[in-house]
Backbone atoms as SQL, in Angstrom:
CREATE TABLE atoms (id INTEGER PRIMARY KEY, chain TEXT, resi INTEGER, resn TEXT, atom TEXT, x REAL, y REAL, z REAL);
INSERT INTO atoms VALUES
  (1, 'A', 1, 'MET', 'N', 144.834, 108.746, 55.316),
  (2, 'A', 1, 'MET', 'CA', 144.248, 108.446, 56.489),
  (3, 'A', 1, 'MET', 'C', 144.765, 109.729, 57.782),
  (4, 'A', 2, 'LEU', 'N', 144.097, 110.461, 58.392),
  (5, 'A', 2, 'LEU', 'CA', 144.089, 111.461, 59.314),
  (6, 'A', 2, 'LEU', 'C', 144.770, 110.955, 60.646),
  (7, 'A', 3, 'THR', 'N', 145.496, 110.899, 61.413),
  (8, 'A', 3, 'THR', 'CA', 145.857, 110.594, 62.761),
  (9, 'A', 3, 'THR', 'C', 145.801, 111.556, 63.666),
  (10, 'A', 4, 'ILE', 'N', 145.797, 111.251, 64.699),
  (11, 'A', 4, 'ILE', 'CA', 145.754, 112.206, 65.828),
  (12, 'A', 4, 'ILE', 'C', 146.947, 113.484, 65.701),
  (13, 'A', 5, 'ALA', 'N', 148.079, 112.938, 65.604),
  (14, 'A', 5, 'ALA', 'CA', 149.537, 113.586, 65.185),
  (15, 'A', 5, 'ALA', 'C', 149.117, 114.468, 64.235),
  (16, 'A', 6, 'GLN', 'N', 148.509, 114.256, 62.925),
  (17, 'A', 6, 'GLN', 'CA', 148.409, 115.075, 61.957),
  (18, 'A', 6, 'GLN', 'C', 147.171, 116.182, 62.048),
  (19, 'A', 7, 'SER', 'N', 146.015, 115.615, 63.069),
  (20, 'A', 7, 'SER', 'CA', 145.075, 116.387, 63.303),
  (21, 'A', 7, 'SER', 'C', 145.244, 117.600, 64.297),
  (22, 'A', 8, 'SER', 'N', 146.390, 117.146, 65.118),
  (23, 'A', 8, 'SER', 'CA', 146.792, 118.248, 65.954),
  (24, 'A', 8, 'SER', 'C', 147.511, 119.463, 65.090),
  (25, 'A', 9, 'GLU', 'N', 148.149, 119.206, 63.648),
  (26, 'A', 9, 'GLU', 'CA', 148.343, 120.213, 63.169),
  (27, 'A', 9, 'GLU', 'C', 147.335, 121.214, 62.674),
  (28, 'A', 10, 'PHE', 'N', 146.118, 120.813, 62.508),
  (29, 'A', 10, 'PHE', 'CA', 145.071, 121.616, 62.087),
  (30, 'A', 10, 'PHE', 'C', 144.255, 122.363, 63.421),
  (31, 'A', 11, 'LEU', 'N', 144.232, 121.779, 64.513),
  (32, 'A', 11, 'LEU', 'CA', 143.721, 121.983, 65.738),
  (33, 'A', 11, 'LEU', 'C', 144.704, 122.384, 66.929),
  (34, 'A', 12, 'PRO', 'N', 144.651, 123.376, 67.438),
  (35, 'A', 12, 'PRO', 'CA', 145.498, 123.297, 68.351),
  (36, 'A', 12, 'PRO', 'C', 145.236, 122.338, 69.885),
  (37, 'A', 13, 'GLY', 'N', 146.077, 122.194, 70.917),
  (38, 'A', 13, 'GLY', 'CA', 145.648, 121.280, 71.785),
  (39, 'A', 13, 'GLY', 'C', 144.399, 121.495, 72.285),
  (40, 'A', 14, 'SER', 'N', 144.294, 122.453, 72.873),
  (41, 'A', 14, 'SER', 'CA', 142.880, 122.882, 73.635),
  (42, 'A', 14, 'SER', 'C', 141.859, 122.364, 72.719),
  (43, 'A', 15, 'ASP', 'N', 141.779, 122.775, 71.699),
  (44, 'A', 15, 'ASP', 'CA', 140.469, 122.351, 70.842),
  (45, 'A', 15, 'ASP', 'C', 140.667, 121.027, 70.621),
  (46, 'A', 16, 'LEU', 'N', 141.207, 120.412, 70.645),
  (47, 'A', 16, 'LEU', 'CA', 141.371, 119.085, 70.745),
  (48, 'A', 16, 'LEU', 'C', 140.875, 118.100, 71.889),
  (49, 'A', 17, 'THR', 'N', 141.288, 118.532, 73.031),
  (50, 'A', 17, 'THR', 'CA', 140.821, 118.377, 74.510),
  (51, 'A', 17, 'THR', 'C', 139.352, 118.547, 74.501),
  (52, 'A', 18, 'VAL', 'N', 139.012, 119.806, 73.761),
  (53, 'A', 18, 'VAL', 'CA', 137.366, 120.021, 73.878),
  (54, 'A', 18, 'VAL', 'C', 136.908, 118.717, 73.063),
  (55, 'A', 19, 'ILE', 'N', 137.138, 118.698, 72.090),
  (56, 'A', 19, 'ILE', 'CA', 136.327, 117.767, 71.079),
  (57, 'A', 19, 'ILE', 'C', 136.432, 116.058, 71.918),
  (58, 'A', 20, 'VAL', 'N', 137.378, 115.778, 72.715),
  (59, 'A', 20, 'VAL', 'CA', 137.978, 114.397, 73.171),
  (60, 'A', 20, 'VAL', 'C', 136.562, 114.456, 74.384),
  (61, 'A', 21, 'ALA', 'N', 136.543, 115.874, 75.207),
  (62, 'A', 21, 'ALA', 'CA', 135.949, 115.894, 76.462),
  (63, 'A', 21, 'ALA', 'C', 134.176, 115.719, 75.816),
  (64, 'A', 22, 'MET', 'N', 133.864, 116.311, 74.648),
  (65, 'A', 22, 'MET', 'CA', 132.639, 116.327, 74.171),
  (66, 'A', 22, 'MET', 'C', 132.176, 114.603, 73.755),
  (67, 'A', 23, 'VAL', 'N', 132.883, 113.922, 73.207),
  (68, 'A', 23, 'VAL', 'CA', 132.898, 112.866, 72.726),
  (69, 'A', 23, 'VAL', 'C', 132.538, 111.684, 73.843),
  (70, 'A', 24, 'VAL', 'N', 133.413, 111.765, 74.872),
  (71, 'A', 24, 'VAL', 'CA', 133.214, 111.094, 76.160),
  (72, 'A', 24, 'VAL', 'C', 131.978, 111.528, 76.823),
  (73, 'A', 25, 'GLY', 'N', 131.614, 112.877, 76.964),
  (74, 'A', 25, 'GLY', 'CA', 130.382, 113.431, 77.491),
  (75, 'A', 25, 'GLY', 'C', 128.941, 112.798, 76.898),
  (76, 'A', 26, 'LEU', 'N', 129.255, 112.662, 75.623),
  (77, 'A', 26, 'LEU', 'CA', 128.209, 112.299, 74.757),
  (78, 'A', 26, 'LEU', 'C', 127.887, 110.764, 74.816),
  (79, 'A', 27, 'PHE', 'N', 128.936, 109.903, 74.994),
  (80, 'A', 27, 'PHE', 'CA', 129.117, 108.577, 75.401),
  (81, 'A', 27, 'PHE', 'C', 128.505, 108.208, 76.731),
  (82, 'A', 28, 'MET', 'N', 128.794, 108.983, 77.545),
  (83, 'A', 28, 'MET', 'CA', 128.202, 108.920, 79.099),
  (84, 'A', 28, 'MET', 'C', 126.713, 109.162, 78.935),
  (85, 'A', 29, 'VAL', 'N', 126.490, 110.168, 78.355),
  (86, 'A', 29, 'VAL', 'CA', 124.754, 110.441, 78.227),
  (87, 'A', 29, 'VAL', 'C', 123.994, 109.404, 77.603),
  (88, 'A', 30, 'SER', 'N', 124.636, 108.973, 76.403),
  (89, 'A', 30, 'SER', 'CA', 123.853, 107.710, 75.915),
  (90, 'A', 30, 'SER', 'C', 123.939, 106.451, 76.880),
  (91, 'A', 31, 'LEU', 'N', 124.897, 106.282, 77.658),
  (92, 'A', 31, 'LEU', 'CA', 124.756, 105.059, 78.577),
  (93, 'A', 31, 'LEU', 'C', 123.642, 105.349, 79.514),
  (94, 'A', 32, 'LEU', 'N', 123.635, 106.404, 80.028),
  (95, 'A', 32, 'LEU', 'CA', 122.717, 106.906, 80.957),
  (96, 'A', 32, 'LEU', 'C', 121.311, 106.741, 80.534),
  (97, 'A', 33, 'ILE', 'N', 120.946, 107.258, 79.289),
  (98, 'A', 33, 'ILE', 'CA', 119.803, 106.956, 78.500),
  (99, 'A', 33, 'ILE', 'C', 119.348, 105.543, 78.411),
  (100, 'A', 34, 'GLY', 'N', 120.269, 104.748, 77.777),
  (101, 'A', 34, 'GLY', 'CA', 120.579, 103.555, 77.693),
  (102, 'A', 34, 'GLY', 'C', 120.068, 102.863, 79.003),
  (103, 'A', 35, 'GLY', 'N', 120.438, 102.742, 80.063),
  (104, 'A', 35, 'GLY', 'CA', 120.253, 102.500, 81.204),
  (105, 'A', 35, 'GLY', 'C', 118.834, 102.785, 81.804),
  (106, 'A', 36, 'LEU', 'N', 118.414, 103.884, 81.396),
  (107, 'A', 36, 'LEU', 'CA', 117.106, 104.401, 82.002),
  (108, 'A', 36, 'LEU', 'C', 116.124, 103.451, 81.322),
  (109, 'A', 37, 'VAL', 'N', 116.274, 103.425, 80.095),
  (110, 'A', 37, 'VAL', 'CA', 115.295, 102.719, 79.203),
  (111, 'A', 37, 'VAL', 'C', 115.246, 101.340, 79.362),
  (112, 'A', 38, 'PHE', 'N', 116.587, 100.509, 79.805),
  (113, 'A', 38, 'PHE', 'CA', 116.217, 99.199, 80.103),
  (114, 'A', 38, 'PHE', 'C', 115.445, 98.911, 81.370),
  (115, 'A', 39, 'ARG', 'N', 115.676, 99.944, 82.404),
  (116, 'A', 39, 'ARG', 'CA', 114.997, 99.931, 83.678),
  (117, 'A', 39, 'ARG', 'C', 113.476, 99.847, 83.362),
  (118, 'A', 40, 'SER', 'N', 113.092, 101.016, 82.597),
  (119, 'A', 40, 'SER', 'CA', 111.766, 101.224, 82.276),
  (120, 'A', 40, 'SER', 'C', 111.277, 99.968, 81.728),
  (121, 'A', 41, 'VAL', 'N', 111.531, 99.446, 80.791),
  (122, 'A', 41, 'VAL', 'CA', 111.308, 98.192, 80.281),
  (123, 'A', 41, 'VAL', 'C', 111.179, 96.922, 80.968),
  (124, 'A', 42, 'ALA', 'N', 112.390, 96.703, 81.812),
  (125, 'A', 42, 'ALA', 'CA', 111.961, 95.816, 82.747),
  (126, 'A', 42, 'ALA', 'C', 110.997, 96.190, 83.843),
  (127, 'A', 43, 'ILE', 'N', 110.642, 97.376, 84.360),
  (128, 'A', 43, 'ILE', 'CA', 109.479, 97.481, 85.360),
  (129, 'A', 43, 'ILE', 'C', 108.091, 97.118, 84.635),
  (130, 'A', 44, 'GLN', 'N', 108.041, 97.785, 83.465),
  (131, 'A', 44, 'GLN', 'CA', 106.875, 97.544, 82.403),
  (132, 'A', 44, 'GLN', 'C', 106.421, 95.572, 82.631),
  (133, 'A', 45, 'ARG', 'N', 107.693, 95.002, 82.139),
  (134, 'A', 45, 'ARG', 'CA', 107.848, 93.627, 82.015),
  (135, 'A', 45, 'ARG', 'C', 106.944, 93.181, 83.085),
  (136, 'A', 46, 'ALA', 'N', 107.643, 93.430, 84.352),
  (137, 'A', 46, 'ALA', 'CA', 107.217, 92.731, 85.586),
  (138, 'A', 46, 'ALA', 'C', 106.138, 92.969, 86.060),
  (139, 'A', 47, 'ARG', 'N', 105.486, 94.197, 85.593),
  (140, 'A', 47, 'ARG', 'CA', 103.924, 94.631, 86.087),
  (141, 'A', 47, 'ARG', 'C', 103.055, 93.732, 85.234),
  (142, 'A', 48, 'GLU', 'N', 103.482, 93.615, 83.997),
  (143, 'A', 48, 'GLU', 'CA', 102.544, 92.832, 82.815),
  (144, 'A', 48, 'GLU', 'C', 102.622, 91.311, 83.456),
  (145, 'A', 49, 'GLU', 'N', 103.625, 90.841, 83.963),
  (146, 'A', 49, 'GLU', 'CA', 103.710, 89.370, 84.276),
  (147, 'A', 49, 'GLU', 'C', 102.816, 89.394, 85.616),
  (148, 'A', 50, 'THR', 'N', 103.101, 90.324, 86.510),
  (149, 'A', 50, 'THR', 'CA', 102.186, 90.377, 87.708),
  (150, 'A', 50, 'THR', 'C', 100.572, 90.233, 87.455),
  (151, 'A', 51, 'ARG', 'N', 100.243, 91.060, 86.328),
  (152, 'A', 51, 'ARG', 'CA', 98.789, 91.061, 85.863),
  (153, 'A', 51, 'ARG', 'C', 98.457, 89.566, 85.271),
  (154, 'A', 52, 'ARG', 'N', 99.142, 89.230, 84.492),
  (155, 'A', 52, 'ARG', 'CA', 98.938, 87.954, 84.058),
  (156, 'A', 52, 'ARG', 'C', 98.904, 86.573, 85.091),
  (157, 'A', 53, 'ASP', 'N', 99.598, 86.695, 86.043),
  (158, 'A', 53, 'ASP', 'CA', 99.525, 85.763, 87.467),
  (159, 'A', 53, 'ASP', 'C', 98.227, 85.909, 88.053),
  (160, 'A', 54, 'LEU', 'N', 98.184, 87.319, 88.076),
  (161, 'A', 54, 'LEU', 'CA', 96.924, 87.421, 89.089),
  (162, 'A', 54, 'LEU', 'C', 95.565, 86.833, 88.263),
  (163, 'A', 55, 'ALA', 'N', 95.909, 87.173, 87.146),
  (164, 'A', 55, 'ALA', 'CA', 94.516, 86.688, 86.419),
  (165, 'A', 55, 'ALA', 'C', 94.223, 85.518, 86.294),
  (166, 'A', 56, 'ALA', 'N', 95.422, 84.612, 86.233),
  (167, 'A', 56, 'ALA', 'CA', 95.480, 82.965, 86.263),
  (168, 'A', 56, 'ALA', 'C', 95.023, 82.728, 87.499),
  (169, 'A', 57, 'TYR', 'N', 95.198, 83.168, 88.513),
  (170, 'A', 57, 'TYR', 'CA', 94.950, 82.835, 89.924),
  (171, 'A', 57, 'TYR', 'C', 93.545, 82.895, 90.234),
  (172, 'A', 58, 'VAL', 'N', 92.779, 84.144, 89.361),
  (173, 'A', 58, 'VAL', 'CA', 91.456, 84.614, 89.687),
  (174, 'A', 58, 'VAL', 'C', 90.654, 83.303, 88.710),
  (175, 'A', 59, 'ALA', 'N', 91.437, 83.006, 87.674),
  (176, 'A', 59, 'ALA', 'CA', 90.385, 82.259, 86.715),
  (177, 'A', 59, 'ALA', 'C', 90.497, 80.883, 86.968),
  (178, 'A', 60, 'GLU', 'N', 91.552, 80.256, 87.993),
  (179, 'A', 60, 'GLU', 'CA', 91.410, 79.059, 88.476),
  (180, 'A', 60, 'GLU', 'C', 90.662, 78.820, 89.682),
  (181, 'A', 61, 'GLY', 'N', 90.331, 80.204, 90.504),
  (182, 'A', 61, 'GLY', 'CA', 89.506, 80.450, 91.768),
  (183, 'A', 61, 'GLY', 'C', 90.500, 80.195, 92.855),
  (184, 'A', 62, 'SER', 'N', 91.631, 80.214, 92.985),
  (185, 'A', 62, 'SER', 'CA', 92.204, 80.272, 93.997),
  (186, 'A', 62, 'SER', 'C', 92.107, 81.795, 94.912),
  (187, 'A', 63, 'MET', 'N', 91.820, 82.627, 93.909),
  (188, 'A', 63, 'MET', 'CA', 91.915, 84.102, 94.323),
  (189, 'A', 63, 'MET', 'C', 90.701, 84.990, 93.944),
  (190, 'A', 64, 'LYS', 'N', 90.239, 85.739, 94.815),
  (191, 'A', 64, 'LYS', 'CA', 88.916, 86.612, 94.662),
  (192, 'A', 64, 'LYS', 'C', 89.250, 87.347, 93.836),
  (193, 'A', 65, 'PRO', 'N', 88.475, 87.951, 92.717),
  (194, 'A', 65, 'PRO', 'CA', 88.762, 89.050, 92.054),
  (195, 'A', 65, 'PRO', 'C', 88.838, 90.326, 92.779),
  (196, 'A', 66, 'ALA', 'N', 88.318, 90.662, 93.665),
  (197, 'A', 66, 'ALA', 'CA', 88.412, 91.920, 94.681),
  (198, 'A', 66, 'ALA', 'C', 89.750, 91.958, 95.223),
  (199, 'A', 67, 'ASP', 'N', 90.388, 90.813, 95.358),
  (200, 'A', 67, 'ASP', 'CA', 91.729, 90.806, 96.143),
  (201, 'A', 67, 'ASP', 'C', 92.756, 90.898, 95.141),
  (202, 'A', 68, 'ALA', 'N', 92.475, 90.309, 93.970),
  (203, 'A', 68, 'ALA', 'CA', 93.489, 90.839, 92.606),
  (204, 'A', 68, 'ALA', 'C', 93.331, 92.239, 92.167),
  (205, 'A', 69, 'ILE', 'N', 92.238, 92.844, 92.347),
  (206, 'A', 69, 'ILE', 'CA', 91.947, 94.148, 91.856),
  (207, 'A', 69, 'ILE', 'C', 92.834, 95.084, 92.933),
  (208, 'A', 70, 'GLU', 'N', 92.656, 94.834, 94.415),
  (209, 'A', 70, 'GLU', 'CA', 93.412, 95.680, 95.343),
  (210, 'A', 70, 'GLU', 'C', 94.741, 95.691, 95.227),
  (211, 'A', 71, 'MET', 'N', 95.223, 94.140, 94.773),
  (212, 'A', 71, 'MET', 'CA', 96.633, 94.025, 94.586),
  (213, 'A', 71, 'MET', 'C', 97.350, 94.843, 93.271),
  (214, 'A', 72, 'LEU', 'N', 96.779, 94.924, 92.322),
  (215, 'A', 72, 'LEU', 'CA', 96.776, 95.700, 91.265),
  (216, 'A', 72, 'LEU', 'C', 96.705, 97.157, 91.403),
  (217, 'A', 73, 'ARG', 'N', 96.015, 98.044, 92.594),
  (218, 'A', 73, 'ARG', 'CA', 95.918, 98.913, 92.655),
  (219, 'A', 73, 'ARG', 'C', 96.919, 99.531, 93.680),
  (220, 'A', 74, 'THR', 'N', 97.829, 98.721, 94.238),
  (221, 'A', 74, 'THR', 'CA', 98.797, 98.884, 95.141),
  (222, 'A', 74, 'THR', 'C', 99.882, 99.856, 94.304),
  (223, 'A', 75, 'GLU', 'N', 100.373, 100.674, 95.287),
  (224, 'A', 75, 'GLU', 'CA', 101.642, 101.314, 94.494),
  (225, 'A', 75, 'GLU', 'C', 102.723, 100.815, 94.608),
  (226, 'A', 76, 'PRO', 'N', 103.587, 101.042, 93.675),
  (227, 'A', 76, 'PRO', 'CA', 104.914, 99.963, 93.514),
  (228, 'A', 76, 'PRO', 'C', 105.792, 100.506, 94.965),
  (229, 'A', 77, 'GLY', 'N', 106.477, 99.680, 95.655),
  (230, 'A', 77, 'GLY', 'CA', 107.038, 100.077, 96.936),
  (231, 'A', 77, 'GLY', 'C', 106.220, 100.189, 98.028),
  (232, 'A', 78, 'THR', 'N', 105.097, 100.138, 97.954),
  (233, 'A', 78, 'THR', 'CA', 104.334, 100.027, 99.185),
  (234, 'A', 78, 'THR', 'C', 103.684, 98.903, 99.320),
  (235, 'A', 79, 'LYS', 'N', 103.216, 98.746, 100.624),
  (236, 'A', 79, 'LYS', 'CA', 102.395, 97.330, 100.737),
  (237, 'A', 79, 'LYS', 'C', 100.673, 97.710, 101.167),
  (238, 'A', 80, 'LYS', 'N', 100.141, 98.745, 100.812),
  (239, 'A', 80, 'LYS', 'CA', 99.162, 99.244, 100.816),
  (240, 'A', 80, 'LYS', 'C', 98.622, 99.749, 99.783),
  (241, 'A', 81, 'PRO', 'N', 97.364, 99.618, 99.214),
  (242, 'A', 81, 'PRO', 'CA', 96.622, 99.914, 97.935),
  (243, 'A', 81, 'PRO', 'C', 96.781, 102.070, 98.108),
  (244, 'A', 82, 'LYS', 'N', 96.528, 102.355, 96.942),
  (245, 'A', 82, 'LYS', 'CA', 96.491, 103.901, 96.920),
  (246, 'A', 82, 'LYS', 'C', 95.453, 104.574, 97.903),
  (247, 'A', 83, 'ALA', 'N', 94.286, 103.583, 97.685),
  (248, 'A', 83, 'ALA', 'CA', 93.172, 104.355, 98.794),
  (249, 'A', 83, 'ALA', 'C', 92.716, 103.383, 99.545),
  (250, 'A', 84, 'ALA', 'N', 93.868, 102.693, 100.205),
  (251, 'A', 84, 'ALA', 'CA', 93.510, 101.750, 101.135),
  (252, 'A', 84, 'ALA', 'C', 93.180, 102.437, 102.729),
  (253, 'A', 85, 'THR', 'N', 93.815, 103.703, 102.903),
  (254, 'A', 85, 'THR', 'CA', 93.458, 104.276, 103.843),
  (255, 'A', 85, 'THR', 'C', 92.145, 104.853, 103.988),
  (256, 'A', 86, 'ALA', 'N', 91.880, 105.531, 103.012),
  (257, 'A', 86, 'ALA', 'CA', 90.495, 106.155, 102.810),
  (258, 'A', 86, 'ALA', 'C', 89.265, 104.894, 102.753),
  (259, 'A', 87, 'VAL', 'N', 89.460, 104.081, 102.336),
  (260, 'A', 87, 'VAL', 'CA', 88.537, 102.873, 102.556),
  (261, 'A', 87, 'VAL', 'C', 88.349, 102.655, 103.617),
  (262, 'A', 88, 'ALA', 'N', 89.336, 102.155, 104.405),
  (263, 'A', 88, 'ALA', 'CA', 89.641, 101.965, 106.031),
  (264, 'A', 88, 'ALA', 'C', 88.759, 102.590, 106.594),
  (265, 'A', 89, 'GLU', 'N', 89.011, 103.806, 106.444),
  (266, 'A', 89, 'GLU', 'CA', 88.107, 105.154, 107.398),
  (267, 'A', 89, 'GLU', 'C', 86.828, 104.846, 107.027),
  (268, 'A', 90, 'GLU', 'N', 86.154, 104.649, 105.928),
  (269, 'A', 90, 'GLU', 'CA', 84.782, 104.703, 105.532),
  (270, 'A', 90, 'GLU', 'C', 84.360, 103.393, 106.157),
  (271, 'A', 91, 'LEU', 'N', 85.102, 102.133, 105.820),
  (272, 'A', 91, 'LEU', 'CA', 84.271, 101.081, 106.521),
  (273, 'A', 91, 'LEU', 'C', 84.545, 101.059, 107.860),
  (274, 'A', 92, 'GLY', 'N', 85.395, 101.838, 108.551),
  (275, 'A', 92, 'GLY', 'CA', 85.209, 102.098, 110.228),
  (276, 'A', 92, 'GLY', 'C', 83.910, 102.558, 110.592),
  (277, 'A', 93, 'GLU', 'N', 84.045, 104.035, 109.778),
  (278, 'A', 93, 'GLU', 'CA', 82.626, 104.958, 110.233),
  (279, 'A', 93, 'GLU', 'C', 81.421, 104.008, 110.009),
  (280, 'A', 94, 'ALA', 'N', 81.160, 103.427, 108.633),
  (281, 'A', 94, 'ALA', 'CA', 80.266, 102.439, 108.601),
  (282, 'A', 94, 'ALA', 'C', 79.727, 101.508, 109.789),
  (283, 'A', 95, 'VAL', 'N', 81.022, 101.074, 110.154),
  (284, 'A', 95, 'VAL', 'CA', 80.743, 99.709, 111.080),
  (285, 'A', 95, 'VAL', 'C', 80.214, 100.435, 112.524),
  (286, 'A', 96, 'CYS', 'N', 80.836, 101.436, 112.712),
  (287, 'A', 96, 'CYS', 'CA', 80.760, 102.288, 113.960),
  (288, 'A', 96, 'CYS', 'C', 79.102, 102.927, 113.714),
  (289, 'A', 97, 'ALA', 'N', 78.836, 102.940, 112.611),
  (290, 'A', 97, 'ALA', 'CA', 77.274, 103.573, 112.724),
  (291, 'A', 97, 'ALA', 'C', 76.249, 102.758, 112.859),
  (292, 'A', 98, 'PHE', 'N', 76.676, 101.333, 112.054),
  (293, 'A', 98, 'PHE', 'CA', 75.868, 100.381, 112.192),
  (294, 'A', 98, 'PHE', 'C', 75.703, 99.937, 113.816),
  (295, 'A', 99, 'ALA', 'N', 77.086, 99.617, 114.449),
  (296, 'A', 99, 'ALA', 'CA', 76.922, 99.342, 115.671),
  (297, 'A', 99, 'ALA', 'C', 76.084, 100.232, 116.564),
  (298, 'A', 100, 'ALA', 'N', 76.129, 101.626, 116.303),
  (299, 'A', 100, 'ALA', 'CA', 75.433, 102.426, 117.069),
  (300, 'A', 100, 'ALA', 'C', 73.611, 102.257, 116.660),
  (301, 'A', 101, 'LYS', 'N', 73.604, 101.908, 115.727),
  (302, 'A', 101, 'LYS', 'CA', 72.244, 101.499, 115.443),
  (303, 'A', 101, 'LYS', 'C', 71.501, 100.356, 116.112),
  (304, 'A', 102, 'ILE', 'N', 72.191, 99.130, 116.047),
  (305, 'A', 102, 'ILE', 'CA', 71.992, 98.185, 116.604),
  (306, 'A', 102, 'ILE', 'C', 71.912, 98.115, 118.422),
  (307, 'A', 103, 'GLY', 'N', 73.081, 99.046, 118.667),
  (308, 'A', 103, 'GLY', 'CA', 73.473, 98.785, 120.238),
  (309, 'A', 103, 'GLY', 'C', 72.646, 99.963, 120.940);
């Protein structure tokens, strides 16, 4: 069996340090990649659970399908749907045009 003391006979001290640094670096990179994969899986699982919950609410009639669609279009980390501003502007223009017609 080869021990560290015996391997230092084959490798000078600086080479052994380089090898240890590379092993530690690879270990840290693998931990980072594993953490990122775990985070991605957790986010995807939460999104799917939200979709299932919204589908159940629509199926039982406690939520309108349009409201569920609006919630699904919401970007993560925000409270407004992706196109909420554009829709609100179009709706506001349509209401103003309608009010001008009748008024």
